[in-house]
C-alpha positions, 0 to 999 in steps of 0.5 A: 500500500505504501509503495503504491501510494509512493508510485501514485505521488511520483506519477502525479509529481511527474505529471505536474512537471510535464504540464509545467514544462509543456506550458513553458514550451508553448509560451508565445514568441514575442517581438517588440520594436523599440526599447520603450515598448519592449520594456512594457512588454517585458514587464507584462511577461516577467516570469513567463518569457522575454520578448525579442527587441529589434531596435536596440542601443541608440539606433533610430526606428526611422532609419533602422535596417533589420539584421538577419537575427531580426528577420528570424525572430519575426519569422518565428514570432507569434505576436509582434508589438510595434507603434505602427507604420507611422514610426517603424516603416521598416516593419511594414513589409515584413508584417504584411508578409507574416504567416496567418498564425502571427499577430502584429499589434500596432499599439498606437491604436490601443483603446484609450490612447491620447493622440496628437496630429502633426501640424497642418501644412500652414503651421508646419514651417514653424514646427518643422525646422526646415528652411528654404535652404533645405529644399534643395536637399529634400528630393535627395532625402526622399530618395534615400529614405523613401516613406520612412522619413517623417512627412509630418502629416497624420498622427505623431507616433511618439505616444509612449512618452505620455505615461497615461498612454503607456498604461493604455498600451499595457492594458492592450499588451495584457489583453493580447498575451492573455488571448495568445497564451491562456496558460499564463493569463494570470501572470500577465494580468498580475504583472500588468496590474503591478506595472500599471500601479507603478506607472500611475505613481510615476506620472503623479511624481513627475507632475509634482516635480515639474509643476513649479516649472510650467511657465518656463518656455523651451524648444526641443530638437525634434518633435518627439516630446509633444506627448510628454509636454502636454501630459505635464502641461509644459510650455513648449515653443516648438522644435528646431527640426521636425525630422530626426534624420536631418539637421536644420539648415543655416537659415533655420538656425538663424531664425531660432536664434532670433526667436530665442533672443526674445526670452529672458529665460528659456531652455533648448534641449538636444537629443543624443542623435544630434551633434551637441555643437548645434545647440551651442551655436544656437544658444551662444550669446543668449540667455538660453540654458541647455539640456539633453532629452532622450526619447528612446532610452539610448543609453539605458539597458533594455528590460522591464525597468527601462520605461520607468527609468526613461521617464524619470531621466527625461523628467530630471533633464527638464527639471535641471534645465528649468531650474537653471533658468530661475 
């Protein structure tokens, strides 16, 4: 009787182990396009699996070329999370050719998102940063990058820089993964709830930190921080260059310098992909203070904490520059 009970317990234990191994083996293969989205997906998947990141380091999704390992990850993927064709144009063709069993989720269109459009043509000259002396290069630029360059029409895709949008994306990520992997649905829901609570706290803390500086005007280098500035009610004056792929021309730099000269206090923010000397040229001889903003987390290690660290680091960059104008 004792041996029979031991055999039964051993069989039950083996069945549980086999079940766990099977559930682990069947977890979905997940790909995320850029580091901030990858971080949110990784947070939801903690303890279950790790998504594959396509655009790492300081690379730009506007000009990214896929590696063979990326193509292989996409071909094996069950779920692909991306912002959408407005940002990662390099993914349009691969996603169109996905197998019937794979699902691509454009988080730009997740329920509950706050979205902004780029300025209309009549407003674009100020925000764009392209000057008349840039026009001669426009055709070459289009030939080189095709539709992957911003046309500055339609929806601004930098949606992740609003923590409220990040919460909406987390809800969509949870819903998609729960449907794709019912075995681990409870883990996804639990992780999603924990991440959502952390995002709520982060938004509240960021608002409190930046509240004293809401009347300090600023320019960013390109139009990537509209969502952040709007969420925290900051005094954005526009962008030096709307395109992340092109530096502003000499005429535009002169225009910005003239505009900056009207302010007693103002901040000008560079981004990692632009030479810092451009900012030095713009602010020389003015009252402007400078800082650096990073929309993608170029210097941050990928993983579940990257998104939170990204918002905090940009919050602190804003606060330091604003404080220096006081």
